[in-house]
N, C-alpha and C positions, 0 to 999 in steps of 0.2 A: 344728577347728583345721587350719591348713596344717601339714603335717609337714615343715618345711623345715630344722630345726636338728639335733637330736641323736638322731634315730631311725635305726637301721640294721637290717640283716637278714643272716642267714647265707647267703642266696642272693638275689641281686638283679641285675636288668638295668638298665642305664642306657639310657633311650630319649629321644632328642632328636627332636622334631617341628619340622622347619624348614619354610620356605616351599616347598621343592621335593622333600623326601625325608624318610622316616622312617629314623633311624639307630639301630641297636641294638648294644649292646656289653655283654659280660659279662666281668668280671675275676675271676681267682683269685689265689692266691699260691703261689710255689714257690721254695725256696731263698732266702728273704728278699727276693724281688722280685715284682712283679706279673707275671701271665701272662694273655694273652688267651685266654679259654675259647671264646667265640663272638662273631661279629659279622655284621651284614648292613646294607646300605644299599639301600632300596627307594624308587624315585621315586614322587612323588605326582602325581595329575592336576593340570593347570594350574588355578589359582585355588581348589584345595581348602583351602589356607592362604594368607591374604593378610596381609602384614606381621605375621606371627607370630600371627595370629588364625585359629583353626580355623573355616572357613566350611562345609565339607562333612564332618560327623563320620562319615558312613558310609564315605566314600572313605578317610579317614584310618584308620578302624578296619580296613578291608580291607587297607590297606597294612601296618599293624602285624601283622595276621595272617600276611601273606606274609613279613614280616621274621622273625617267630618261626619259621616253617617253614623258611625259607632258612638261618637261623642254626643250626637243629637243637638249640636249647636246650630243656631241660625246665623251666627256672626260670619261674615265673609271677608273682613279685613284681617290680615295676618302680618305678624312680624316674624321674619326668618333671619338666619345669620349665616355669614361666611366664616370659614375657619381663620383663626389668627394667622396661620402660615400663608394665607392668601391675601393678606392685607399689609400694606406699608403704613406705618404711623410715624409721625414726626411732629415735635413741638417746635413751633416757629414764633418769632416775636413780630408783632405788627403794631402800628400806631394806635394808641387808645382813642384817638379822636375820630377814627373811622366809624361811620354808621354801619349797620349790618350789611346793607346792600353794597356799600362801598368796600367793605371788608371782603365780601364774596367776589367782587370784581377784581380786587387786588390779588387775592389768592389765585384766581384763575390765571392772572397774568404771570405770577411768579411760581406756580406749581411745578413747572417743568424743571426747576432747579432741584426739586426734592423727589420727583417721581421718575424712575429710570425707564419709563415707557412713554410712547407718544400719548399726549393727553386725550386724543380722539379714541384711544383704546382703553381708557380707565373711567371708572366712576369714583367720585370723591365727595367728601363732606368735611366739615370743620366745626369746631366748637371752641369758644373762648373759655379757657380754664381758669383765668385769673390774672392779676397784675404780674408783669415781668420784673425781673431784677433791674432792668433798664428803665430809667425814668421816662414816663410818657408812653410806655409800651405795655402791651398785654401779651400773654402767652396764649397761643392758639394751637389746639390739637388738630392736625391734619391727618385724615385717614383716606387711603385710596386702595382700590382693588381692580384687577383686570375686569373689564366689562363682561367677559365670558363667564366669570365666576358668579356675577350677579344675574346675568341674563338666563342662565340655565335654571336657577332657583325660581326666578319669576315665571319661566315657562312651566316648570313643574307645578307650581301653585295654581297657575291658570288651568292646567289640565285637571287639577283636583277641585276646581270650582272656587278657588280663593283668589283674592286680590293681594298682591305683595305690597302692603301699605308701608312697611318699614323693612329695610335690609340693614341689619345690625352686624356686629362682629361678636363671635362667640365669647371672646375674653371680656368684652364689655357686658354682655348678658350675664356671664358668670359673676362679674363684680356686682351687678344689681342684685342677683339672687343671694349673694354672700351676706347682704344686709339682714337677711331673714334668719341667719344662723347665730346671731349674737348670743342668744341664751345658751348655746352649746359651747361657748368659748370662755376661756378664763378672763375674768374682768370684763365680760361682754365684748372682748376683742379690743378694748380701748388701750392704745399704746402697745399692743402686742403684734408680733410677727406670726402670721398664720399661713400655713401651706395648704392649699386645696389641690388634691391630686385626683383628677378626673380620669378614671381608667375605663375607656370605652371598648368597642369591639376590636379596633385595630390601632388606635392611638391613645397614648397617655399624655395628658396635659397637666403640667405643674403651673399653678398660679399662686404666687406668694404676695400677700398683702401685709402692709405695715400700717397700723392705725387705720384700718379699713380702706386703704388705698392700694391698688395693685401696683407692685414695684417690679415684678418679674414674671414672665410667662415663657414657657418652653414646651415644645411637643417632642415626643419620641415614639418610635414605632414599637408598640407593645399593647396587647389587649386580649379580650376574652375569646377572640376567634382562635387563638392558639390553644385554649382549653377545648373548644369545640372540635378542632382538628385532631387533637389527641384522643378525644372520645370516639371520633369517627374511626381513627386508625386502630385503637385498642379493641373496640367492640363491633367493628364492621357495620357501622350505621351510616346513613346518608347525612348530609349537612343538616337538613330540616329535622330529622329524627334525633340527631345529636343535640341540637339546640333545644328541642322540646324536653329531652331527657335531662339535660343540664338544669333546666328551669323547674321541671315538675318531679324529678326523681325517678326511681325505678331502675337504676343502674346496678350492676353486680356489687357484691360486698367489698371487693377490693378497690372500688372507684375512689373512695375518700383517701385511702392510704397511698395508693399507687399513681393516681392521676390528679385528684384535687389538691392534696397537700403539696406536691411538688410545684403545682401552679401557684399556690399561695406563697410559697417560698420565693418563686421567681418574681412575683408581684412585689414582695417586700424588697428584693434586690433592686428592682426598677425604681421604687420609691427612694431608696437609699442613694442610688446613682444620680437620680434627678436632683436630689437635695445637694449632693456634692457639687454638681455643676453650678447650682445656685450660689453656694458658699464661695466657690472659686471665682465667680464673676460679679460679686457684689460686696458691699461693706459689711454684710451680715455673716455671722459664723454659727448661728443657731436659729431655730424657730421655736415658738412657744407651744404650738399645737398643730396637729395634722388633721384635716378633714378629708375623708374619702368620699368621692362622688363617682358617678358613672355606674353602668350596669354591674361591673365587677365588685363594687363596694358592697353589694347585697350578699356576697358569698359569706355564709356564717363563719364567724371567728377570724376573718381576715384582718379586721381592725386590731384585735388583740395580738395577732401574730406580728403585724407591722410595728405595733407599739413595743413589743418585746425585742424585735430585731434592731429597730432604729433608736429606741430609747427616748421616744417623744410621745407624749399622750396623744392618742388617736381616737377619733370618733367617726361615725358614718353620717353623712349629711341627710337632714330631713327638713327641707324648706317649708313643709306643711305642718310642723309641730304646733304652731299657734294659729292655724287657719281653721275656719269652719268649713263644712262640706254641705252642698245641697243634697237633698234626699236621694238623688239618683247616683251619687258617687259612692262607691264601695270603699269604706275606710280601710279594709284589709288589702284591697287591690292597690290603692294609691300609696299605702304604706310600703308595700313590696316594691313599687316602682319609684319611690321617692328619691333615692340617691341618683337615679338616672334622669331625673326631670329638672335638674338645676338650670340648664340652659333654657329649656322651654319655659321655666318659671321666670327667669330673668327677662325673657322676651315678652311674656304675658304682662309683666309689670310695666312695660312701656305704655300701656293703656293709661297709667296714672302719672306719666311724666309731665313736667311743667310744659305748658303750651307756649 
C-alpha cells in the first residue's frame, strides 16, 4: 500500500526530491507553534531527475546522504512524495457500515474498476473523506501509482540512509503546507479561491483551492532550467557555473535587462495561461489571490510583475513566517529557500497527522 493518508510518526523528515535538488526539512513543536529542527538543500547533478522522474538513483541517494549529514539530524524515518502526474485519484462511494479492514478488503476487490493497470503493478491507498450524497454511503478517496514510481524513491532513500516511512503525493503535501499561509491571504483564505503556482526547475504546478480545499491541479512544462540554459548560452558557462551565478550573482550588467526580465515575462505568461486553463475547465472565472512557490518564486520582483500582468494580488510563499527556529538554523538561509520548501514542509507536517 502507498502510505499517503493517515500514517504519522513521532519523528519524521520531510524529503522533497525535485529536478535540481534534494530538500530536507524536520519540524517540531514549541509553545503551540511549529519549530524548524533541521533543514538542508543539496543540489542534484544535471539530469539525475527529469520532469520529477528519478533517472539516476545512485546520484539521488548520494545527495540524500549529504543532506542528512548537512542537516545534522538523527531522524531516519522520512516522508517522500510522488508527482501528481504519476498518481491516479478517484472518489468512490462505499457502504458506511464497513469497518476499516472490511473497507480495505472491498477496495482491493473493486480497485481494478478504477485503475487502468494490473493491480500487481500499482501501490494504492485510500481515505474516507466524509458522508456521500447517497444514504448509507461514504465517499472514499482512492489514490494509486505505478509501483516503479514508489520503488525508485524507496531505493534512493535507502541509499541515503533513510527509511521511506510515508510515500505521499506532492499535491496533498502542498495542500497541507498551504494551511501555514493563511496569514498571507485575504480573510485568512476563508471562502476565498487561492491559486498556488509552484514554479520549479522544469515543471510548473498550479494548485487552486477554494475555502482551503484543493479543487484543481495541473502541471505544465516550464521552469527555472530555461533561465539557467539561457545564462549558459549567453555567457559561455557550464550548467553548474550558470546555476551558481543565478543564485549568487556576479553576472554582467546586461543580465537583468536581457536575460532575467524576459524570463520573468515568460513566467507571467505561464501563470496567465495556467489560470485560463483552470477557468475554462471549472465553475470559477476568477481567483482572489496568487501565491508563488518553488525556486523561481524567489526571483526579486517576479511577484509584482505577475500581479501587474495578471491583475491579481500576488505574494511569495513563506511557510516559516510564524515558526521558530533552533539555534543551528540560519534565518537568512531558510528565508531565501522558503518558497521552494513548501512540499518538504507539507511532508514534514505528516509527523503531526492524526494517528
